[in-house]
Kinemage of the C-alpha trace (Angstrom):
@kinemage 1
@onewidth
@group {chain A} dominant
@subgroup {mainchain}
@vectorlist {calphas} color= white
{ca unk a 1} P 105.780 125.551 90.612
{ca unk a 2} L 104.843 124.785 87.027
{ca unk a 3} L 101.174 124.690 86.051
{ca unk a 4} L 99.324 123.109 83.117
{ca unk a 5} L 95.704 124.022 82.612
{ca unk a 6} L 95.755 125.708 86.009
{ca unk a 7} L 96.919 122.537 87.797
{ca unk a 8} L 100.326 122.102 89.446
{ca unk a 9} L 102.385 119.566 87.471
{ca unk a 10} L 105.994 120.143 88.562
{ca unk a 11} L 108.188 121.780 91.159
{ca unk a 12} L 111.545 123.311 90.356
{ca unk a 13} L 114.268 123.188 93.011
{ca unk a 14} L 117.916 124.157 92.988
{ca unk a 15} L 120.670 121.595 92.460
{ca unk a 16} L 121.889 122.303 96.008
{ca unk a 17} L 118.471 121.470 97.415
{ca unk a 18} L 118.240 118.306 95.276
{ca unk a 19} L 121.670 117.160 96.475
{ca unk a 20} L 120.683 117.907 100.064
{ca unk a 21} L 117.486 115.854 99.645
{ca unk a 22} L 119.444 112.942 98.164
{ca unk a 23} L 121.969 113.061 101.039
{ca unk a 24} L 119.121 113.042 103.552
{ca unk a 25} L 117.501 110.014 101.878
{ca unk a 26} L 120.851 108.190 101.909
{ca unk a 27} L 121.332 108.882 105.646
{ca unk a 28} L 117.820 107.604 106.358
{ca unk a 29} L 118.446 104.424 104.354
{ca unk a 30} L 121.776 103.846 106.132
{ca unk a 31} L 120.120 104.364 109.513
{ca unk a 32} L 117.378 101.867 108.719
{ca unk a 33} L 119.904 99.308 107.463
{ca unk a 34} L 121.931 99.736 110.641
{ca unk a 35} L 118.848 99.272 112.800
{ca unk a 36} L 117.874 96.198 110.781
{ca unk a 37} L 121.292 94.652 111.460
{ca unk a 38} L 120.868 95.283 115.186
{ca unk a 39} L 117.364 93.785 115.132
{ca unk a 40} L 118.627 90.662 113.345
{ca unk a 41} L 121.506 90.252 115.803
{ca unk a 42} L 119.060 90.596 118.717
{ca unk a 43} L 116.702 88.030 117.193
{ca unk a 44} L 113.996 90.655 116.738
{ca unk a 45} L 112.606 89.230 113.496
{ca unk a 46} L 109.323 87.909 112.107
{ca unk a 47} L 108.700 85.479 109.287
{ca unk a 48} L 107.890 86.932 105.900
{ca unk a 49} L 104.322 85.627 105.677
{ca unk a 50} L 103.402 87.134 109.050
{ca unk a 51} L 104.926 90.467 108.095
{ca unk a 52} L 103.146 90.660 104.746
{ca unk a 53} L 99.844 89.577 106.297
{ca unk a 54} L 100.175 92.437 108.810
{ca unk a 55} L 101.194 94.823 106.033
{ca unk a 56} L 98.204 93.890 103.891
{ca unk a 57} L 95.847 94.291 106.856
{ca unk a 58} L 97.018 97.884 107.323
{ca unk a 59} L 98.956 97.316 110.555
{ca unk a 60} L 101.935 99.338 109.270
{ca unk a 61} L 99.978 102.255 107.761
């Protein structure tokens, strides 16, 4: 960890760890996209206004 004025400002990780993190994020994104396709095919959708109203109200926190 890198500190400035006694406060943590950065974290240093190895390239291997960074690549592993990026691969994990990609797998998560692919999984969510796959699930979204299945939801759409099954008709499990909501209109955009309803979704954003729920999001703004904190329903998805």
